[in-house]
C-alpha angles and dihedrals in degrees: 000000000000090000092052092046091050090046092054091046091054090049091051091048093051089048090049091047088053092049089048092052091047091049091050091051091049091046090051091048089050089050091050090048091047091051090048090051092047090051090049092047089051090049090050091048090050090051090047091053091049090050089049091050091049090051092047090051091047090050090049092049090048089051093048091049089049091050091049090050092050091047089048089049092051091047089052091048091048089048092050089048091050092046089049090047090049090051091049089050091047089050090049091048090050089049090048090049090050091048090048091050090048089049089049091050090050089046090051091049089051091047090050089049091048091048090050090050090048092050089049090048089049089052089051089049089050088052091048090049090052091048089048090053093049090049090051091051090051090048089054089050092048089052093051090049089050090053089048092050090050092052090049091045090057091047091051092047091049092048101043102031133231095300096071098035095101093048092047092050092047091048093047091049093052092047091048094051090049091050092052091051095046098038090229131129111284107268092193089069094055093039094054092044090056090050091050092051091054106046095153096070121127114289087235089061096048099040114047121202121271090252092054091047093053090047091050091049091049092048093052092046091049091050093050092045092049092052092045093246095117125057121179093207092052102030092103097040123098122214106239090214089060099053100121136116092294097040126124095261091054089047091052088049092051090050091051092049095045111119114270096354128137123218109284121254124230096287088053090051089052093050090049091051093049088076091064094046100043110131118245114222117227128214094281094049097253119133132213119238093217129067112275124224113237095206122108116262121268090246092058092046090054091044088053093050091048093050090057104123115255091182090082090057113088090211096059118126135184117212117197114196114193117200122210124253099232119118109279093011093136128080139200091204123119107261125216121196128189127184123206116223124214089259090061094252120131122229118200110195118196103245099204116179127351114248093218102035108019095165099040115020130172097041127152113299094351129134116219117197119198123194109215135175128216120197087229138015105280091207120207120007121215108174145003130218120199129189141156140194095242092233124145130019117338101017095187112072129201113215121197100182147319128227122195120193130188101221095204099051097025091229118149137202119200121205111189110206095181093222091295117174114244109208132195112287090355106107119208115223119193129179122231116276103200139350134201112014097026099124100165133046083197105333093291124158090220108162101012101050101021093106089060094075104096098160138029089238096054093044089054091051094054108109091213094063093043090053090048091054093048093046095207119210099324087163087070089068091059093255094124146317120292125222131184117211118197118196116192117201121212123251102231120118108282093010094137129079142200095205125117108264125214121196129192130188123205116219125213088257090061095252121130124231116201109194119196103244100206117178127348113248093218100036109019095166100040116022131172098041128152114298091351129136115217116194120198123195111213138171130221119195089228138016105279092206122207119008119213107174144004129218120199129187140156138196096241094235126145130017117339101015098187112072128202110215119197101184146320128228122195119192129188102222094203099052098022092231116150134200122199123206110189109206095183093221091297117174114240110208131196111285092357105106118207116223121194131182120230114272107194142355142210119019099020110143103167128037094193097054099036093191120201100317090168088069089070094056092256092129143294118319123224131180116212117197118196115191117201122212126254100230120117110280092011094138130080141197093205125118110263127214123197130192128185121203115220125213088260089061095249120130124233118202108194120195106245100203116177126350114246094219100035109022094163102040116019130175099042128154112297093350127136115220118196121195125194112215138172131221120197087228139012105283092208123210117005117216106175144000130222120201130187142154139197095241095235127143129021117337101016097186112074128203110214119197101182147324128226123192121191131192100222093200098051099022093229118149135203120200120205109190108206094181092222091296118174115243111208133196112285092357106106118208114222120195131181121228119264114237 
């Protein structure tokens, strides 16, 4: 039994071992399968994560694309708004121009009406002068008649004696008054002559009774009082303006001194005073009821004073003032002129009336000559200073030139004002242009033929005045040194300006010279427009020598105040030397002057191209290539500034000027822009670059791919990889050189 039981147990243990081994195998297989499943799950999870990352990246890319589209849409909308606003501004400007033209036409109509009224008034003055002349002639005739009556009065007094003097005087006065009223010959004269010729008549005929004498006196007095010729309150008063050799006081004195005559009684006094109160007939035969003054009018006295010859005075001067020809160049303001003598003192002559245009001086294209007197010879003149009070129509005044002539010696001084605008309370001071021997400001007739300018149109057509306004090549006569100044405006939208520009040039001595620009040779009526070059011809009394810098500013007035300036070129016309000032399309703002150092020297003909100046020994030439990225909106219209760091740590900021490939529109998507620059010396090794911009114009942010700088003399290059970094406004990008 025990054997059987142990055998069974062994069998069971073997079976159990077999089951255990089978279970172990299955367990191991299950573990292997589990590990395999785990690996597969991890692989799937990894794939899932990759898929999620791809989806996330795609979502981000879609979002970025959407943002770019939204930005581009906003840019387009902004551009449309700006274009619309520009169109509205242009429409408003056209409307303003139309209104201005309408106003000018109305003003011209008013001016024509005023001129017609002035002509009519002058005709009336001429008629009045004719009437005054006729009155003077009648006054002379009356004075002659009075003298004749006096002489006859004396003859009658001598012939008839003192007893009948009063009767004769009364009779003569009555006859004389009747003759003046009727306009007939004086019967008193013939009557008394007859009575003198027949002195032997009966005493009753020659000496009327006392009653007849009183009646005669009363009749004469009533007649004169009725006509307004006799005034009791003024019968014994003498008009002070009539006190001459034939006046009433002299007549009374003659009566008193007559041979054998007693002092006259009241009727005699009345008769004597009738001479002073006798009416003077005018041109139409009417007479005034009041005593008339026999002195010439105040106007005639002034005219006689004005016509006193100043030619005989050795200190007489003629001053010719030539107004420019631009629209609105004239002025109605009161002008003040001062002349600086060689001693430094200023002489301010009173201009008075213009010889050519006495009623309306300082008009477009006109020459106004003023005759003035100085107590002494002022000697040499060195400068002129002109100002005005800004009153009336057209306050600002464009002045072409001024010519002063000493009428005794014939010497002339020319002051070229270069069509500068004289503003209210801003005096214009100009140095003398020439001296002895300068006979023409610009071939103008001035004093001699000024009176031959009857109309504005005819004056404008005179070649002498046009030449005076243009001031052609005065430096050729040895009066100074001529310079041409070319200002090149940028080509960006709104780059031009209508403001008044001021330019100053710094000499090697450090002094600043501010020439008056005048009119542009290319665009006289509308300078400083987009992409245009404006050349100005100016004169300096002496050679200014080397130029080192330029300073430009403007007053911000008119349309388009801000002004984009590309470059400036100054040329000495005598020597041909040129100075280039690259402004790099910088924006010149109101009251913010732009100062630029000189770029090149002798032989520069174009500021925009700047070709190979280093070949003339002016320095070391470098070419700088800026490569813009290709992303949407990568380009920019902003003004770019570039600086290069030398091995010494110093920074060199070359003026970029114009792009060789894209001169009118640099820094566009995927474009390469190369700039030719000059350094006074070899800058040596370059270690870094710094780029910035002002963010102006369309597309402020700028994507920069890379920059390459090459020394044109040695051929060495420096590469600055910018990795398509975005350069933002006022956030400079600095990149180290790649070895």
